[in-house]
N, C-alpha and C positions, 0 to 999 in steps of 0.2 A: 338310216344312213344319211338321207337328205336332210333330216332334222339336225343331225350332228354337224353337218357341213354348214348349214345356215346358222347354227348356234356359234360355231367357231368364227364365222365371218362377222356376225354381230358382236362377238366379244372383241375381235381385233378392231373393228370400227369404234367401239366404245373406248378401247384402250387409247387409240389415236386421239379421240376427243378429250379424254382425261389428261393425257400427256400435254396436249395443246394448251390446256388451261394454265399450266405451270411454265410454259415457255414464253419468254419475252417476245413481243412483236418487233422490237428494235434490234438492229444489227449494225456492226461496224467492223471493217477490216481494211488493211492497206497492203500495198505492194510498192517496192521501190527498186530503182536501178540507177547506177552512176552512168552519166553520158559525158563524154569528153569532147565538148565543143562549146562555142560561145552560147551563153545563156539566152541571148536574143534570138538565136536560130531556133532553139527548143521552144521558147515561149511563142514565137510567131507561128511555128508549126502547130502547136497545141491550140492556139487562139483562132486558127482558121479551120473551120469545120470541113471545108472542101478538101483539106489534106488528110482528114481522118481515114478516108477510103484507101490511102496508101499504106497506112501503118496500123490501124486499129482492127478490132474484131468485126467492125461494121464494114466489111469489104467483100468483094466478089471472090477473093481467095478463100474466105471462110464460109460464104454463102453464095454460091453461083447464081441463085435466083433473086438476090437482093436488088431492090430498086431504091435509090437514094435521091431525095429532093431537098431543097433548101427554102427557107423563108426569104424575106426581103434582104436580110443580111447573112453573110457567110462567115463573118469574123467579128470579134469583139462582143461586148455586152449586148444581149438581145438577139444574137445570131442563133438560128435554129436549124436543125437537120431532122428530117423525117426518113424512116426506112420501113420497108416491108419486104420480108424474105421468107423463104421456107424454113431455114434453120433459125434465123434471128427473130422471127416473128415480126410484129409491127410495133413501132415505137417512135419516140422523139427524144432529141437531146438539145438542150438549150443552155447557152452561156448566160448565167445569171449575174456574174460580176467578174471583173479582172483587176488584178493589181499588177500592172505591167512588169514583166520580167521576174515576177515572184510567185504569182498564184492565179489560178483560174478556177472558178466555181461553176459547176454545171448541174442542171437537174435533168434526170432521165426518167422517162415513163415507158414501161414495157407492157405490151399486150393489154391495151385499153385500161391501164391503170392498176393491173393486178400487182405490179411491182413499181413503186416510185422510189427513186433513190437520188442522193446527191453525190457528186464527185467533187472532191477538192484536190486539185493537182498543184503541188507545191514544188518550187524550184529552189534548192538550197545550194549556194555556191560553197563548195569545199575549199577550192582554190581556183585560180584563173583557169577557165576552160575545163573544170571538173565539177560537174553539176549533179547533185543527187535529186532525182525526180521521184517524188513520193505521191502516189495516187491513193487517196483515202476514199473509201466507199461507205456511205452510211444511209440508213433508211428505216422504214417501218413497214411491215407487211400488214395485210388486212387481219382482222381479228380471228378468223377461222383457224382451227387447229391445223388443217392441211397447209394453209399459207404460212403459218408460223414454222412448221416443220420444213417446208421448202426454203424458208428464209435462213434456216440453219445450214442448208446445203450451198447457199450462195458463195461463201468464201472459197469453197472448193471449185464449184462450177465456173463462176465468174472470175475467180482468182487466176485460173489458168489462162483465160482470155486476156486478162490485164497483164500478166507476166509476158505472154507472147507479144502483146501490143507494145509493151515497153521495150522489148528486145528489138522489134522491127523499127520502132521510133529511134532507138539508139543508132542502128545501122543507117537509117535515113539521115539523121542529123549529123552523124560523123562522116557522111559522104560515101558510105559503102553501098548505097543502093542508087539505081537510076531514078531520077525524079521525073 
C-alpha cells in the first residue's frame, strides 16, 4: 500500500516536470477599464506611487499587515515602492519610464525575484474625459516546471486584483471616493 502511494506521488511529480518542459516561461495578459475624467488626473494618480495604497491591491484593505515604504522618489521615472505583508508577500515596484499623460512602464519583483514582471499602463483618449486605461502585464517565470505552471495561473489570480484596482482607481479619479 505504501509503495503504491509513493509510486503515485512519484508519477504525479514526474508528470508535472514533463508538462513543465512544454510550457513557455513567458506570459502576457491585460485588463482595461474606461474612466470618465481628465487624462491628467489619471496619469498623475498612476505616476505617484504614494497614491497606489488608495486604489491598488498593495493596500491595507487587501492585506492588513502590509508595510509600504518608498525610495528617494515617490513619483516619476525612478520612483520605487517596497512592500512586505502577510498576503502580498515581499516585493518592489519601480517606475522605469513614463510618457506623460499616455503611458507608464513599471517593473515589479515579487518574493525575492520568484516572479519578475513588467506593467505597461496605457491611457487612450476615446474622447474628451473618456479614457481607456489598459494595464498590460508581461514577464517570464523561472525555468522550473512548478514556476511555469504557476505562471499560467497569474492571469486569473493577478487579473482579479488588477480588475479590482482599476475599478477603485475609476472611483477615485472620478471623485467618488474620499481622498
